[in-house]
N, C-alpha and C positions, 0 to 999 in steps of 0.2 A: 514648620517655621517658614516664613517669608525669607526670600532671599537675603534681605538685609539683616534680619535677626540671625540666619545661619551663618553669613560671613561674618559678623562682629563677633559670634560665639567662637568661631575658628581663631580669629586674630587674639582673641584673650586667652585662648586654651581651655574654654568651656566645651562640652560635648556637644556638638549640634546632631542634627537628625542625619547628615550625611555630610560628605566633603563638599563645599562649595566648589563652583567650576567657574573660571574666569576665561575670557578669551582676550588674547592679545593680538587684535584683529583690525587695527586702525586701517590698514591697506586694504584688507578685505571689504571693510565698511565703506570706503571709498570707492571700490570697484562696484559694489552695490548701488551705490549713489548714481551711477551711469553718468558721472560728470568728470572732466579732468582733473585728476587726483589734485593737481596745484590750486584749482579753483575750490575744492573742498578744504584744503588746508589753510586758505586764507579767508574763509567765510565761517563765521563761528556758528550762524544757523545751520548751515548744510554740514557742518562738522558734527553737531550735536545731533541732528536730525539722522546722518549716516549711522551714528552709534545706537540711536533708538531703533532703527530699521534692523540693525545686526541682532540687538538683543531679542527682538520680536520674532525673527527668523530662527535664531539657535537657541534661545532660551536659557543663556548663562545666567549666573547669580551676580556678577560684579560687572558694571560699565566701565571700560578701560580706555580714556580718551586721550588720543595724543596727535602730534602732527609730525611725529619724527625725531630726528636727533640734532636739528640745527638752529632751534628757536633762539637759544640763549646766545650762540654764536653769532647770529645774525644781528640780535639787540645789541652785542658789544662791537659790532661793525663789520664782521666779516661777510663777503658777498656769498650770497645763497640763491641756488637755482631751484625752480619749481616744477619738475617736469610733469607732464599730463599722464604719466604712467607708472610713477614711482615715488618715494619718498623724497623730500626736499635734500639737497646735498650742499656741502660747502665747497664753492668755487673757488674762493681766495681767502687764505687766513689774514688777519689784521696786523700780525706781527712778524710775518715770514721774513721780511727783508731789513728787519732791525738788529742791530748789535745789542748785546747784553746792557751796555749802558744807556741805549736809546730806550730800551724796554723798560729799565729803571725809571728814565724820566716820563715814559708814558703812563706807568703805573702811579706815579707822584700826582698825576692831573687827571686821571681816569676817573669818572663817575659811575656808580652802579645804575644799570639801566632801570627806567622807571616802568614797571609792568604796566601801568594804566597808560603810558604813552608810547610804549614800543610796540609796534603792530603785530610781529610774530607773538608776543607774549599775551597781547590784549585779545587776540582771537582765542586763545586757549581760555583766558579767564572769563570771556564772555559765553564760550561754549559750555564751560562748567556750571556758570550761573544759569543758563538755560536747563542744563540736565539736573541739576539740583532741584530746580522749580518742577520739572515733569516727572522725575523719577526717583528722587531721593526719599521718597515715603516707602519704597518697597525696595529699591537695590543701593547698594553702595557704589558711589561715583569715586573712581580711581584716576586722578590726573596725572600725566606723566610731566614732572616737573624737569623734563628734559635731562641735562647732563650733571653728573657730579662734578666736584672741584678738579679732580685729576684730568678727567675727560674734556672738560671745558677749556683747561689750560692748555691740553694738547691741540685742542681745536683751534685757538686763537694764535698759537705759534705755528701750527703745521704739524703733524705728527710726527713725521720723518724727523724735522729739525728738533722738535722737541726731546726725542729719544736720543739724538747725538749731544743736544746741550746737556742732559743728564750725565752722558758718560764724560762728557768734559767737566762737569761740575760747575757749571754757569750759576754765578749768583743771584741771577734774578728769579730762579724757580720758586723759591719760598715765598717770596712777595707777590709772585703771580698766582700761586696757590691760595695765599691769603685773600688776593683779590676775588679770585673765582669762586671761593667759599662764600664771600658776602653776596655775590651775584646770585648765585644757588638758593642762598637763604632768603634773598628779598622774593625771588620768583616763588618759591614753595609757599611762603608765607602769605601771598597774594591768592595763590590757588586754595588754600586753605579758608581764605576769608571769602572767597567767591563760592563757597560750599562744597569743596572737595572733601571726601572722608578719608582719602589717601593720596599722598603725595609722594611720588617716586622719583628717585636720582639714578640715572644709570652711569656707573664708572668703570665699564668694561675694559678701558684701554689699562687700568691698574690691575687687572686680573694676571695670574700666571702665565696665560696665553700670550701674553705681550710683554711684560716686565716680570722680573725676580719676585719672589716673595719678600726677599730683604728690601726691594725699592717700593714695595707696597706698603711695607712695616715703616719705612722712614719717610715717606712723602705723601702716599695717598691716604693710609688710614687715619694719621693725626687730623688731617682736613675733614675726612668723612666723620670723624668723632666731633669735631668742631661745628659742622654743619648742623648734627643733631641735637647737640647741645643748644644750639642757637634757634632751634624749631622747638625746644621743649614746651614752650607755652601754648602752641597753636593747638587746634581742636583735631587737626587731622592726624591719623596715624602716619608714620614716615616708614618708606620702604626703599631698600637699596637693591639694585639690580647689577650683577656682574656676570657676562657671560663667559662660556668656556669653563674649563676643570678648575675649580676653585679649590679642590682638597687641601692645598697648602695653606689656605687663608681663611678657610671657613670659620675656623677658631675665632680669629680677629675679628672677622665680619658679624660675629653674634655679639662683639663687644663694642661696636660703633655706636651703639644707641638706636638703632633702627628697630622698628616693631615688626618688620617683615622683611626677610632675605628672599630675592628671586634668583634661582639657580636654573641651569639648564641640563640637558641630558649627560653631559660629559662628566658632571660631578657624582661621586659615589653617595647616593641618596640616602642608603641606610646610616653611613657614617654622620653625613650632614643632619640626619633625623636625630641621631644620638647626642650631637654637640649641641644642637639647637633646643632640644626638648624642655620644656620648662621655662624657656628664655625668651624665644622668639618665634614668629610664625615662618614657615617655609612656604614658598610657591614655586612651582614648577610642575614637571619638567619633562614634558612629552615634546620630542623634536619636532621642529618646525619644518624639517626637510622630509621627514616621515609623512607628516600631516598633509605635505603638498604632493609629494610624488609617490607615497604608498596607496595600498587600497584599503578599504573600511576593515578587512579582517585584520591585517597588520596593525592597524590604528587600535582596533579594540585590545588586541593583545598586549600591545606597548601600554595602553593607558592601564589595564589592569596591572602590569607589571609595576608601574609607578606608583598606582595606590597600594599594592602589597609590600612595597619597599618603605612606606610609610605607615604601615599597620601599627595601630597602637597609639599613634601622634595625632591628637585632635587638633593641635597647631598645624594646619596644613590645608592650602588651597590648590586644587588642581588647575593647570594653566599650561598652555605651550611655554616652552622654555624661553622663547623669544618671539618677536613679532612674526606672525604669517605673512607670506608674500600675498600679493591681491589676488592672484589666481590660483589660490588653494581651492580644491573643489569642495563644492558646499556639501556633497554626501559625506566627505571625510571629516568634515568639521562635524556635521550631525554626528556621525559614528563615536567622535570623541566626547562629545557632550552627553549623549544618551548612555555610553559606557561608564562615564563618571558618574551619572546620576544613579544607574542600576548598581554599580559595584562598589560605589563609595559609601552606601548607606551604612550607617551603625546600628547594632542591634542593641 
């Protein structure tokens, strides 16, 4: 099987020849480009070329392109910094000094950012277009559509203040989430139209490591579900990423309408596999910290453990549980990919 055919089979639940392997490696690829990270993440050609270089070196099945977790926030007006040696980060929220009433007024006149006219979104769209042209005949192109509705709402308000406002029951929250859902939907749709085979939304701030399962059920889940309902007509598969231990909400994540759920090493993989089997594809879940700081022997053992946890579930893609740091050793990544290929084969 080609990497593309293999990966599509896993997403559908057909039996591929082996488990597909993905790399969540945008920072590693930026490091390989030998340019300041901020330069790579603001230039679509450099961004696409860095991903192609990484795939050629590591030999994984799915190209996963992103610029970090601040593109939508920047498009909505937040101040974002682009360091030379790390991912972009939000320097200042757009709603941080507003009252609930002022936020309601802001939302009454706010416009959905145009993916074609917003620079941080356009960089990704143009990079996806390049990758689709150069690589889509052999590989799946997976585009990180930045943040999910709950994450983006927290970024626009400022995460600490957003948590406090939820405790106080501020009445702007539902309207803000409705707005961010539309923002996320427009961007994911544009990435699909550019040629992405998979679009990913990250909603980790909604996970149990940050808020209660009850908060997830009441505020995050309905808007994730609305997001994927709004994307039902696009050609790209939809993926939801939530970091941390999602044991308490994995059953609800299965019901969002996403085609793929991305989980990390804190989650009970066997339980997740049981709940997701026959419904959605799982992606994960080797520790990025181990991949950066461990040795090849430890990485091989952990990769085999993850594969064994998913035994019998063909709807599975092997991947780091989250983004790899840029200084992750090449030999560690090679050990991960090679082990996945060798021990992920189906008889």
